Structure formats: C-alpha cells, structure tokens
C-alpha positions, 0 to 999 in steps of 0.5 A, spaced: 506 531 508 510 525 509 516 528 507 515 535 510 515 531 517 520 525 515 515 520 517 515 513 513 510 511 508 506 505 510 503 501 503 497 497 504 493 493 500 486 492 500 484 484 497 478 483 495 474 490 497 471 490 489 467 484 491 463 488 496 464 494 493 465 495 486 467 501 482 462 506 481 458 504 487 457 508 493 453 503 497 456 496 498 453 490 496 450 488 502 449 480 499 457 480 499 459 482 505 460 475 507 466 475 502 473 475 505 477 482 505 484 482 507 489 487 509 496 487 507 501 492 510 507 492 506 514 494 509 515 502 511 519 506 506 523 511 510 523 518 508 529 521 512 535 522 507 529 525 502 526 532 501 520 535 497 524 534 491 523 527 491 517 526 491 516 522 484 522 517 486 518 516 493 511 515 488 515 510 485 518 506 490 511 506 493 508 504 487 513 499 485 512 495 493 505 495 492 506 492 484 510 487 487 505 485 493 499 484 488 503 481 482 506 475 488 513 477 487 517 474 493 519 480 497 526 480 502 525 478 508 527 484 513 534 482 516 535 481 523 541 485 524 
C-alpha cells in the first residue's frame, strides 16, 4: 500500500513488550505491567521513486534499519541541509 501511494514507511521498534505479553500468550501478564515498554520510531524510508516491483528492496531496507537499531549500531544523524 505504501508503494502504491508513495507514502514513506516508518519503522517502529517496541522494546520490553515481550515481558508483559510473551509469545503464545493471549492475555497480558498483569503482574509485569510495571515493566517499562518503550517505542523507538526510526527515520522514515521514502518510497517516492519505487514501484510495486521494488517491494523486496523496501522490505530489506526496512528490516536492515530495524536490525541496526536493535543491535545498537550507531545511526547516521540527519543532515541539517
């Protein structure tokens, strides 16, 4: 859908949610609600010059950005140009 609309993809990482609602659980673990959950909103990935045939490339770029953020790799700061 993002490719069809030329809308940017905004990757989001949710850290700590697995402690509150682990895999295979359909109900949150209420005794862990005091745990901290953080959202990390990554830089948007532009899709303006991509078409539906670029889906694999866009998926790879999105996963790479998320993997770098999860591994703690330093991200380039946005330029002020």
